[in-house]
PyMOL Python script that loads the backbone (N, CA, C, O; Angstrom):
from pymol import cmd

cmd.read_pdbstr("""\
ATOM      1  N   MET A   1      79.198  -1.571 -66.732  1.00  0.00           N
ATOM      2  CA  MET A   1      78.554  -0.277 -66.545  1.00  0.00           C
ATOM      3  C   MET A   1      78.327   0.009 -65.073  1.00  0.00           C
ATOM      4  O   MET A   1      78.486   1.147 -64.630  1.00  0.00           O
ATOM      5  N   GLN A   2      77.957  -1.012 -64.307  1.00  0.00           N
ATOM      6  CA  GLN A   2      77.689  -0.800 -62.892  1.00  0.00           C
ATOM      7  C   GLN A   2      78.938  -0.320 -62.161  1.00  0.00           C
ATOM      8  O   GLN A   2      78.860   0.569 -61.313  1.00  0.00           O
ATOM      9  N   GLU A   3      80.082  -0.900 -62.484  1.00  0.00           N
ATOM     10  CA  GLU A   3      81.317  -0.477 -61.824  1.00  0.00           C
ATOM     11  C   GLU A   3      81.638   0.976 -62.158  1.00  0.00           C
ATOM     12  O   GLU A   3      82.035   1.741 -61.279  1.00  0.00           O
ATOM     13  N   SER A   4      81.471   1.359 -63.412  1.00  0.00           N
ATOM     14  CA  SER A   4      81.761   2.742 -63.781  1.00  0.00           C
ATOM     15  C   SER A   4      80.761   3.698 -63.121  1.00  0.00           C
ATOM     16  O   SER A   4      81.110   4.826 -62.773  1.00  0.00           O
ATOM     17  N   ARG A   5      79.519   3.241 -62.952  1.00  0.00           N
ATOM     18  CA  ARG A   5      78.535   4.072 -62.261  1.00  0.00           C
ATOM     19  C   ARG A   5      78.932   4.238 -60.794  1.00  0.00           C
ATOM     20  O   ARG A   5      78.808   5.326 -60.232  1.00  0.00           O
ATOM     21  N   GLN A   6      79.406   3.163 -60.185  1.00  0.00           N
ATOM     22  CA  GLN A   6      79.840   3.230 -58.787  1.00  0.00           C
ATOM     23  C   GLN A   6      81.015   4.195 -58.631  1.00  0.00           C
ATOM     24  O   GLN A   6      81.068   4.979 -57.683  1.00  0.00           O
ATOM     25  N   VAL A   7      81.936   4.127 -59.557  1.00  0.00           N
ATOM     26  CA  VAL A   7      83.094   5.038 -59.521  1.00  0.00           C
ATOM     27  C   VAL A   7      82.624   6.477 -59.702  1.00  0.00           C
ATOM     28  O   VAL A   7      83.071   7.375 -58.988  1.00  0.00           O
ATOM     29  N   ARG A   8      81.724   6.693 -60.653  1.00  0.00           N
ATOM     30  CA  ARG A   8      81.206   8.043 -60.904  1.00  0.00           C
ATOM     31  C   ARG A   8      80.455   8.565 -59.679  1.00  0.00           C
ATOM     32  O   ARG A   8      80.610   9.728 -59.308  1.00  0.00           O
ATOM     33  N   ARG A   9      79.650   7.719 -59.055  1.00  0.00           N
ATOM     34  CA  ARG A   9      78.921   8.131 -57.852  1.00  0.00           C
ATOM     35  C   ARG A   9      79.903   8.533 -56.747  1.00  0.00           C
ATOM     36  O   ARG A   9      79.703   9.537 -56.064  1.00  0.00           O
ATOM     37  N   GLY A  10      80.953   7.744 -56.582  1.00  0.00           N
ATOM     38  CA  GLY A  10      81.949   8.049 -55.557  1.00  0.00           C
ATOM     39  C   GLY A  10      82.637   9.380 -55.801  1.00  0.00           C
ATOM     40  O   GLY A  10      82.814  10.185 -54.887  1.00  0.00           O
ATOM     41  N   ARG A  11      83.021   9.592 -57.044  1.00  0.00           N
ATOM     42  CA  ARG A  11      83.674  10.865 -57.392  1.00  0.00           C
ATOM     43  C   ARG A  11      82.723  12.044 -57.213  1.00  0.00           C
ATOM     44  O   ARG A  11      83.109  13.096 -56.703  1.00  0.00           O
ATOM     45  N   LEU A  12      81.472  11.853 -57.640  1.00  0.00           N
ATOM     46  CA  LEU A  12      80.490  12.925 -57.481  1.00  0.00           C
ATOM     47  C   LEU A  12      80.258  13.243 -56.012  1.00  0.00           C
ATOM     48  O   LEU A  12      80.182  14.410 -55.630  1.00  0.00           O
ATOM     49  N   ALA A  13      80.148  12.215 -55.195  1.00  0.00           N
ATOM     50  CA  ALA A  13      79.923  12.434 -53.759  1.00  0.00           C
ATOM     51  C   ALA A  13      81.056  13.261 -53.155  1.00  0.00           C
ATOM     52  O   ALA A  13      80.815  14.175 -52.367  1.00  0.00           O
ATOM     53  N   GLN A  14      82.282  12.937 -53.525  1.00  0.00           N
ATOM     54  CA  GLN A  14      83.434  13.693 -53.016  1.00  0.00           C
ATOM     55  C   GLN A  14      83.419  15.127 -53.527  1.00  0.00           C
ATOM     56  O   GLN A  14      83.661  16.067 -52.770  1.00  0.00           O
ATOM     57  N   GLU A  15      83.137  15.289 -54.810  1.00  0.00           N
ATOM     58  CA  GLU A  15      83.138  16.634 -55.395  1.00  0.00           C
ATOM     59  C   GLU A  15      81.987  17.476 -54.836  1.00  0.00           C
ATOM     60  O   GLU A  15      82.147  18.677 -54.616  1.00  0.00           O
ATOM     61  N   ILE A  16      80.845  16.859 -54.609  1.00  0.00           N
ATOM     62  CA  ILE A  16      79.713  17.579 -54.020  1.00  0.00           C
ATOM     63  C   ILE A  16      80.082  18.081 -52.627  1.00  0.00           C
ATOM     64  O   ILE A  16      79.782  19.222 -52.274  1.00  0.00           O
ATOM     65  N   ALA A  17      80.723  17.239 -51.850  1.00  0.00           N
ATOM     66  CA  ALA A  17      81.144  17.655 -50.499  1.00  0.00           C
ATOM     67  C   ALA A  17      82.119  18.827 -50.576  1.00  0.00           C
ATOM     68  O   ALA A  17      82.023  19.767 -49.787  1.00  0.00           O
ATOM     69  N   ARG A  18      83.055  18.774 -51.524  1.00  0.00           N
ATOM     70  CA  ARG A  18      84.025  19.875 -51.679  1.00  0.00           C
ATOM     71  C   ARG A  18      83.324  21.166 -52.096  1.00  0.00           C
ATOM     72  O   ARG A  18      83.605  22.240 -51.565  1.00  0.00           O
ATOM     73  N   LYS A  19      82.407  21.043 -53.055  1.00  0.00           N
ATOM     74  CA  LYS A  19      81.694  22.242 -53.529  1.00  0.00           C
ATOM     75  C   LYS A  19      80.839  22.848 -52.419  1.00  0.00           C
ATOM     76  O   LYS A  19      80.769  24.071 -52.289  1.00  0.00           O
ATOM     77  N   ARG A  20      80.198  22.015 -51.628  1.00  0.00           N
ATOM     78  CA  ARG A  20      79.392  22.530 -50.511  1.00  0.00           C
ATOM     79  C   ARG A  20      80.266  23.284 -49.518  1.00  0.00           C
ATOM     80  O   ARG A  20      79.896  24.354 -49.034  1.00  0.00           O
ATOM     81  N   HIS A  21      81.422  22.717 -49.223  1.00  0.00           N
ATOM     82  CA  HIS A  21      82.344  23.373 -48.289  1.00  0.00           C
ATOM     83  C   HIS A  21      82.833  24.695 -48.875  1.00  0.00           C
ATOM     84  O   HIS A  21      82.879  25.708 -48.178  1.00  0.00           O
ATOM     85  N   LEU A  22      83.196  24.684 -50.150  1.00  0.00           N
ATOM     86  CA  LEU A  22      83.659  25.897 -50.823  1.00  0.00           C
ATOM     87  C   LEU A  22      82.571  26.962 -50.813  1.00  0.00           C
ATOM     88  O   LEU A  22      82.837  28.130 -50.529  1.00  0.00           O
ATOM     89  N   LEU A  23      81.359  26.557 -51.121  1.00  0.00           N
ATOM     90  CA  LEU A  23      80.242  27.494 -51.147  1.00  0.00           C
ATOM     91  C   LEU A  23      80.001  28.101 -49.764  1.00  0.00           C
ATOM     92  O   LEU A  23      79.766  29.304 -49.640  1.00  0.00           O
ATOM     93  N   TYR A  24      80.058  27.286 -48.754  1.00  0.00           N
ATOM     94  CA  TYR A  24      79.893  27.761 -47.381  1.00  0.00           C
ATOM     95  C   TYR A  24      80.978  28.793 -47.043  1.00  0.00           C
ATOM     96  O   TYR A  24      80.681  29.853 -46.491  1.00  0.00           O
ATOM     97  N   ALA A  25      82.218  28.479 -47.374  1.00  0.00           N
ATOM     98  CA  ALA A  25      83.328  29.395 -47.088  1.00  0.00           C
ATOM     99  C   ALA A  25      83.185  30.699 -47.878  1.00  0.00           C
ATOM    100  O   ALA A  25      83.465  31.777 -47.353  1.00  0.00           O
ATOM    101  N   MET A  26      82.756  30.603 -49.121  1.00  0.00           N
ATOM    102  CA  MET A  26      82.599  31.812 -49.937  1.00  0.00           C
ATOM    103  C   MET A  26      81.495  32.710 -49.382  1.00  0.00           C
ATOM    104  O   MET A  26      81.633  33.933 -49.385  1.00  0.00           O
ATOM    105  N   LYS A  27      80.419  32.120 -48.914  1.00  0.00           N
ATOM    106  CA  LYS A  27      79.324  32.917 -48.361  1.00  0.00           C
ATOM    107  C   LYS A  27      79.757  33.623 -47.073  1.00  0.00           C
ATOM    108  O   LYS A  27      79.355  34.758 -46.818  1.00  0.00           O
ATOM    109  N   ILE A  28      80.558  32.960 -46.280  1.00  0.00           N
ATOM    110  CA  ILE A  28      81.081  33.594 -45.065  1.00  0.00           C
ATOM    111  C   ILE A  28      82.032  34.731 -45.426  1.00  0.00           C
ATOM    112  O   ILE A  28      81.979  35.807 -44.831  1.00  0.00           O
ATOM    113  N   ALA A  29      82.897  34.486 -46.397  1.00  0.00           N
ATOM    114  CA  ALA A  29      83.899  35.480 -46.788  1.00  0.00           C
ATOM    115  C   ALA A  29      83.275  36.701 -47.465  1.00  0.00           C
ATOM    116  O   ALA A  29      83.868  37.780 -47.469  1.00  0.00           O
ATOM    117  N   GLN A  30      82.105  36.537 -48.025  1.00  0.00           N
ATOM    118  CA  GLN A  30      81.473  37.617 -48.774  1.00  0.00           C
ATOM    119  C   GLN A  30      81.244  38.858 -47.906  1.00  0.00           C
ATOM    120  O   GLN A  30      81.360  39.982 -48.395  1.00  0.00           O
ATOM    121  N   ASP A  31      80.927  38.668 -46.655  1.00  0.00           N
ATOM    122  CA  ASP A  31      80.663  39.807 -45.777  1.00  0.00           C
ATOM    123  C   ASP A  31      81.897  40.674 -45.550  1.00  0.00           C
ATOM    124  O   ASP A  31      81.772  41.876 -45.312  1.00  0.00           O
ATOM    125  N   GLY A  32      83.072  40.087 -45.619  1.00  0.00           N
ATOM    126  CA  GLY A  32      84.292  40.835 -45.360  1.00  0.00           C
ATOM    127  C   GLY A  32      84.929  41.454 -46.588  1.00  0.00           C
ATOM    128  O   GLY A  32      85.986  42.077 -46.486  1.00  0.00           O
ATOM    129  N   LEU A  33      84.317  41.297 -47.730  1.00  0.00           N
ATOM    130  CA  LEU A  33      84.900  41.823 -48.968  1.00  0.00           C
ATOM    131  C   LEU A  33      84.557  43.292 -49.174  1.00  0.00           C
ATOM    132  O   LEU A  33      83.492  43.755 -48.766  1.00  0.00           O
ATOM    133  N   PRO A  34      85.457  44.009 -49.802  1.00  0.00           N
ATOM    134  CA  PRO A  34      85.130  45.390 -50.177  1.00  0.00           C
ATOM    135  C   PRO A  34      84.024  45.383 -51.230  1.00  0.00           C
ATOM    136  O   PRO A  34      83.875  44.415 -51.976  1.00  0.00           O
ATOM    137  N   SER A  35      83.269  46.440 -51.286  1.00  0.00           N
ATOM    138  CA  SER A  35      82.111  46.502 -52.182  1.00  0.00           C
ATOM    139  C   SER A  35      82.503  46.314 -53.647  1.00  0.00           C
ATOM    140  O   SER A  35      81.694  45.828 -54.438  1.00  0.00           O
ATOM    141  N   THR A  36      83.713  46.684 -54.019  1.00  0.00           N
ATOM    142  CA  THR A  36      84.148  46.545 -55.411  1.00  0.00           C
ATOM    143  C   THR A  36      84.283  45.076 -55.819  1.00  0.00           C
ATOM    144  O   THR A  36      84.171  44.753 -57.002  1.00  0.00           O
ATOM    145  N   MET A  37      84.515  44.209 -54.880  1.00  0.00           N
ATOM    146  CA  MET A  37      84.705  42.788 -55.194  1.00  0.00           C
ATOM    147  C   MET A  37      83.447  41.948 -54.956  1.00  0.00           C
ATOM    148  O   MET A  37      83.391  40.793 -55.376  1.00  0.00           O
ATOM    149  N   ARG A  38      82.471  42.498 -54.308  1.00  0.00           N
ATOM    150  CA  ARG A  38      81.278  41.719 -53.947  1.00  0.00           C
ATOM    151  C   ARG A  38      80.516  41.198 -55.155  1.00  0.00           C
ATOM    152  O   ARG A  38      80.044  40.061 -55.142  1.00  0.00           O
ATOM    153  N   GLU A  39      80.389  42.006 -56.194  1.00  0.00           N
ATOM    154  CA  GLU A  39      79.646  41.573 -57.373  1.00  0.00           C
ATOM    155  C   GLU A  39      80.329  40.392 -58.058  1.00  0.00           C
ATOM    156  O   GLU A  39      79.669  39.428 -58.446  1.00  0.00           O
ATOM    157  N   ARG A  40      81.625  40.467 -58.202  1.00  0.00           N
ATOM    158  CA  ARG A  40      82.373  39.366 -58.808  1.00  0.00           C
ATOM    159  C   ARG A  40      82.261  38.117 -57.938  1.00  0.00           C
ATOM    160  O   ARG A  40      82.067  37.008 -58.436  1.00  0.00           O
ATOM    161  N   HIS A  41      82.385  38.318 -56.664  1.00  0.00           N
ATOM    162  CA  HIS A  41      82.292  37.206 -55.717  1.00  0.00           C
ATOM    163  C   HIS A  41      80.893  36.584 -55.758  1.00  0.00           C
ATOM    164  O   HIS A  41      80.756  35.361 -55.718  1.00  0.00           O
ATOM    165  N   ALA A  42      79.868  37.415 -55.837  1.00  0.00           N
ATOM    166  CA  ALA A  42      78.487  36.929 -55.912  1.00  0.00           C
ATOM    167  C   ALA A  42      78.272  36.123 -57.197  1.00  0.00           C
ATOM    168  O   ALA A  42      77.559  35.120 -57.185  1.00  0.00           O
ATOM    169  N   SER A  43      78.876  36.549 -58.288  1.00  0.00           N
ATOM    170  CA  SER A  43      78.778  35.808 -59.548  1.00  0.00           C
ATOM    171  C   SER A  43      79.424  34.436 -59.417  1.00  0.00           C
ATOM    172  O   SER A  43      78.902  33.445 -59.926  1.00  0.00           O
ATOM    173  N   PHE A  44      80.553  34.385 -58.738  1.00  0.00           N
ATOM    174  CA  PHE A  44      81.251  33.121 -58.525  1.00  0.00           C
ATOM    175  C   PHE A  44      80.417  32.204 -57.625  1.00  0.00           C
ATOM    176  O   PHE A  44      80.351  30.997 -57.857  1.00  0.00           O
ATOM    177  N   ILE A  45      79.792  32.769 -56.615  1.00  0.00           N
ATOM    178  CA  ILE A  45      78.915  31.980 -55.739  1.00  0.00           C
ATOM    179  C   ILE A  45      77.754  31.412 -56.550  1.00  0.00           C
ATOM    180  O   ILE A  45      77.402  30.243 -56.393  1.00  0.00           O
ATOM    181  N   GLN A  46      77.161  32.228 -57.412  1.00  0.00           N
ATOM    182  CA  GLN A  46      76.044  31.775 -58.245  1.00  0.00           C
ATOM    183  C   GLN A  46      76.480  30.645 -59.179  1.00  0.00           C
ATOM    184  O   GLN A  46      75.773  29.646 -59.312  1.00  0.00           O
ATOM    185  N   ALA A  47      77.616  30.792 -59.813  1.00  0.00           N
ATOM    186  CA  ALA A  47      78.115  29.758 -60.723  1.00  0.00           C
ATOM    187  C   ALA A  47      78.400  28.459 -59.964  1.00  0.00           C
ATOM    188  O   ALA A  47      78.095  27.371 -60.454  1.00  0.00           O
ATOM    189  N   THR A  48      78.976  28.576 -58.785  1.00  0.00           N
ATOM    190  CA  THR A  48      79.266  27.400 -57.969  1.00  0.00           C
ATOM    191  C   THR A  48      77.980  26.726 -57.522  1.00  0.00           C
ATOM    192  O   THR A  48      77.894  25.498 -57.503  1.00  0.00           O
ATOM    193  N   THR A  49      76.988  27.515 -57.165  1.00  0.00           N
ATOM    194  CA  THR A  49      75.691  26.975 -56.762  1.00  0.00           C
ATOM    195  C   THR A  49      75.042  26.209 -57.912  1.00  0.00           C
ATOM    196  O   THR A  49      74.500  25.124 -57.707  1.00  0.00           O
ATOM    197  N   GLU A  50      75.095  26.759 -59.099  1.00  0.00           N
ATOM    198  CA  GLU A  50      74.516  26.097 -60.264  1.00  0.00           C
ATOM    199  C   GLU A  50      75.239  24.792 -60.573  1.00  0.00           C
ATOM    200  O   GLU A  50      74.602  23.782 -60.873  1.00  0.00           O
ATOM    201  N   LYS A  51      76.557  24.809 -60.500  1.00  0.00           N
ATOM    202  CA  LYS A  51      77.344  23.594 -60.749  1.00  0.00           C
ATOM    203  C   LYS A  51      77.016  22.535 -59.695  1.00  0.00           C
ATOM    204  O   LYS A  51      76.883  21.355 -60.019  1.00  0.00           O
ATOM    205  N   LEU A  52      76.889  22.950 -58.455  1.00  0.00           N
ATOM    206  CA  LEU A  52      76.548  22.027 -57.373  1.00  0.00           C
ATOM    207  C   LEU A  52      75.177  21.396 -57.619  1.00  0.00           C
ATOM    208  O   LEU A  52      75.003  20.195 -57.414  1.00  0.00           O
ATOM    209  N   GLN A  53      74.222  22.185 -58.050  1.00  0.00           N
ATOM    210  CA  GLN A  53      72.890  21.659 -58.341  1.00  0.00           C
ATOM    211  C   GLN A  53      72.929  20.637 -59.476  1.00  0.00           C
ATOM    212  O   GLN A  53      72.248  19.613 -59.415  1.00  0.00           O
ATOM    213  N   GLU A  54      73.722  20.910 -60.505  1.00  0.00           N
ATOM    214  CA  GLU A  54      73.878  19.960 -61.611  1.00  0.00           C
ATOM    215  C   GLU A  54      74.480  18.647 -61.121  1.00  0.00           C
ATOM    216  O   GLU A  54      74.016  17.566 -61.484  1.00  0.00           O
ATOM    217  N   MET A  55      75.502  18.753 -60.306  1.00  0.00           N
ATOM    218  CA  MET A  55      76.167  17.566 -59.785  1.00  0.00           C
ATOM    219  C   MET A  55      75.230  16.765 -58.892  1.00  0.00           C
ATOM    220  O   MET A  55      75.203  15.537 -58.970  1.00  0.00           O
ATOM    221  N   GLU A  56      74.464  17.440 -58.048  1.00  0.00           N
ATOM    222  CA  GLU A  56      73.516  16.749 -57.178  1.00  0.00           C
ATOM    223  C   GLU A  56      72.428  16.060 -57.988  1.00  0.00           C
ATOM    224  O   GLU A  56      71.982  14.970 -57.630  1.00  0.00           O
ATOM    225  N   SER A  57      72.003  16.685 -59.067  1.00  0.00           N
ATOM    226  CA  SER A  57      71.001  16.088 -59.945  1.00  0.00           C
ATOM    227  C   SER A  57      71.562  14.830 -60.618  1.00  0.00           C
ATOM    228  O   SER A  57      70.881  13.807 -60.690  1.00  0.00           O
ATOM    229  N   GLU A  58      72.781  14.908 -61.101  1.00  0.00           N
ATOM    230  CA  GLU A  58      73.423  13.748 -61.728  1.00  0.00           C
ATOM    231  C   GLU A  58      73.599  12.621 -60.708  1.00  0.00           C
ATOM    232  O   GLU A  58      73.356  11.455 -61.018  1.00  0.00           O
ATOM    233  N   TYR A  59      74.017  12.971 -59.506  1.00  0.00           N
ATOM    234  CA  TYR A  59      74.195  11.977 -58.443  1.00  0.00           C
ATOM    235  C   TYR A  59      72.862  11.296 -58.124  1.00  0.00           C
ATOM    236  O   TYR A  59      72.799  10.078 -57.957  1.00  0.00           O
ATOM    237  N   HIS A  60      71.807  12.095 -58.042  1.00  0.00           N
ATOM    238  CA  HIS A  60      70.476  11.551 -57.782  1.00  0.00           C
ATOM    239  C   HIS A  60      70.066  10.581 -58.902  1.00  0.00           C
ATOM    240  O   HIS A  60      69.558   9.492 -58.635  1.00  0.00           O
ATOM    241  N   GLU A  61      70.291  10.986 -60.138  1.00  0.00           N
ATOM    242  CA  GLU A  61      69.919  10.134 -61.273  1.00  0.00           C
ATOM    243  C   GLU A  61      70.697   8.817 -61.255  1.00  0.00           C
ATOM    244  O   GLU A  61      70.135   7.764 -61.557  1.00  0.00           O
ATOM    245  N   LEU A  62      71.962   8.866 -60.909  1.00  0.00           N
ATOM    246  CA  LEU A  62      72.747   7.632 -60.807  1.00  0.00           C
ATOM    247  C   LEU A  62      72.197   6.727 -59.706  1.00  0.00           C
ATOM    248  O   LEU A  62      72.148   5.507 -59.867  1.00  0.00           O
ATOM    249  N   ASN A  63      71.788   7.318 -58.604  1.00  0.00           N
ATOM    250  CA  ASN A  63      71.187   6.538 -57.520  1.00  0.00           C
ATOM    251  C   ASN A  63      69.873   5.896 -57.965  1.00  0.00           C
ATOM    252  O   ASN A  63      69.612   4.732 -57.662  1.00  0.00           O
ATOM    253  N   VAL A  64      69.057   6.651 -58.676  1.00  0.00           N
ATOM    254  CA  VAL A  64      67.781   6.131 -59.166  1.00  0.00           C
ATOM    255  C   VAL A  64      68.020   4.975 -60.131  1.00  0.00           C
ATOM    256  O   VAL A  64      67.339   3.954 -60.048  1.00  0.00           O
ATOM    257  N   GLN A  65      68.971   5.120 -61.036  1.00  0.00           N
ATOM    258  CA  GLN A  65      69.294   4.051 -61.975  1.00  0.00           C
ATOM    259  C   GLN A  65      69.714   2.784 -61.236  1.00  0.00           C
ATOM    260  O   GLN A  65      69.287   1.681 -61.578  1.00  0.00           O
ATOM    261  N   GLN A  66      70.552   2.957 -60.226  1.00  0.00           N
ATOM    262  CA  GLN A  66      71.023   1.798 -59.471  1.00  0.00           C
ATOM    263  C   GLN A  66      69.862   1.109 -58.749  1.00  0.00           C
ATOM    264  O   GLN A  66      69.767  -0.119 -58.757  1.00  0.00           O
ATOM    265  N   ILE A  67      69.001   1.879 -58.141  1.00  0.00           N
ATOM    266  CA  ILE A  67      67.852   1.303 -57.431  1.00  0.00           C
ATOM    267  C   ILE A  67      66.946   0.566 -58.406  1.00  0.00           C
ATOM    268  O   ILE A  67      66.481  -0.533 -58.105  1.00  0.00           O
ATOM    269  N   ARG A  68      66.691   1.153 -59.566  1.00  0.00           N
ATOM    270  CA  ARG A  68      65.846   0.486 -60.564  1.00  0.00           C
ATOM    271  C   ARG A  68      66.448  -0.842 -61.002  1.00  0.00           C
ATOM    272  O   ARG A  68      65.741  -1.842 -61.128  1.00  0.00           O
ATOM    273  N   GLU A  69      67.755  -0.846 -61.232  1.00  0.00           N
ATOM    274  CA  GLU A  69      68.410  -2.095 -61.635  1.00  0.00           C
ATOM    275  C   GLU A  69      68.354  -3.136 -60.528  1.00  0.00           C
ATOM    276  O   GLU A  69      68.156  -4.319 -60.801  1.00  0.00           O
ATOM    277  N   GLU A  70      68.524  -2.712 -59.294  1.00  0.00           N
ATOM    278  CA  GLU A  70      68.456  -3.643 -58.169  1.00  0.00           C
ATOM    279  C   GLU A  70      67.042  -4.212 -58.028  1.00  0.00           C
ATOM    280  O   GLU A  70      66.871  -5.396 -57.736  1.00  0.00           O
ATOM    281  N   LEU A  71      66.036  -3.367 -58.237  1.00  0.00           N
ATOM    282  CA  LEU A  71      64.655  -3.846 -58.159  1.00  0.00           C
ATOM    283  C   LEU A  71      64.335  -4.823 -59.282  1.00  0.00           C
ATOM    284  O   LEU A  71      63.648  -5.821 -59.060  1.00  0.00           O
ATOM    285  N   LYS A  72      64.824  -4.546 -60.477  1.00  0.00           N
ATOM    286  CA  LYS A  72      64.620  -5.464 -61.603  1.00  0.00           C
ATOM    287  C   LYS A  72      65.256  -6.815 -61.302  1.00  0.00           C
ATOM    288  O   LYS A  72      64.656  -7.862 -61.545  1.00  0.00           O
ATOM    289  N   GLY A  73      66.458  -6.786 -60.778  1.00  0.00           N
ATOM    290  CA  GLY A  73      67.165  -8.023 -60.442  1.00  0.00           C
ATOM    291  C   GLY A  73      66.467  -8.795 -59.358  1.00  0.00           C
ATOM    292  O   GLY A  73      66.437 -10.025 -59.403  1.00  0.00           O
ATOM    293  N   GLY A  74      65.905  -8.113 -58.385  1.00  0.00           N
ATOM    294  CA  GLY A  74      65.206  -8.757 -57.287  1.00  0.00           C
ATOM    295  C   GLY A  74      63.881  -9.359 -57.695  1.00  0.00           C
ATOM    296  O   GLY A  74      63.452 -10.359 -57.118  1.00  0.00           O
ATOM    297  N   GLN A  75      63.221  -8.766 -58.684  1.00  0.00           N
ATOM    298  CA  GLN A  75      61.924  -9.261 -59.118  1.00  0.00           C
ATOM    299  C   GLN A  75      62.046 -10.500 -59.994  1.00  0.00           C
ATOM    300  O   GLN A  75      61.126 -11.318 -60.031  1.00  0.00           O
ATOM    301  N   SER A  76      63.161 -10.656 -60.698  1.00  0.00           N
ATOM    302  CA  SER A  76      63.295 -11.788 -61.594  1.00  0.00           C
ATOM    303  C   SER A  76      63.641 -13.082 -60.849  1.00  0.00           C
ATOM    304  O   SER A  76      63.535 -14.169 -61.415  1.00  0.00           O
ATOM    305  N   GLU A  77      64.054 -12.968 -59.583  1.00  0.00           N
ATOM    306  CA  GLU A  77      64.371 -14.161 -58.803  1.00  0.00           C
ATOM    307  C   GLU A  77      63.102 -14.719 -58.198  1.00  0.00           C
ATOM    308  O   GLU A  77      62.237 -13.949 -57.779  1.00  0.00           O
ATOM    309  N   PRO A  78      62.956 -16.085 -58.135  1.00  0.00           N
ATOM    310  CA  PRO A  78      61.737 -16.680 -57.560  1.00  0.00           C
ATOM    311  C   PRO A  78      61.645 -16.524 -56.064  1.00  0.00           C
ATOM    312  O   PRO A  78      60.675 -16.976 -55.454  1.00  0.00           O
TER     313      PRO A  78
END
""", "prot")
cmd.dss("prot")
cmd.show_as("cartoon", "prot")
cmd.util.cbc("prot")
cmd.orient("prot")
């Protein structure tokens, strides 16, 4: 399980970085869009923001799980 968690954390970290970059680029591009496309673009930004928040929450939870397991392992040793 620990190895799969490590792999998942690695993938999440990479995907979070990509989503942050995408979100940054979309926010910059929003100013140059015609008004007819701004609403659609804003919806896409909102959806991307929500997905990013979910991913960051999952990444945080995986980190917390790992820390808890490391603390348990450290306490059982004399």
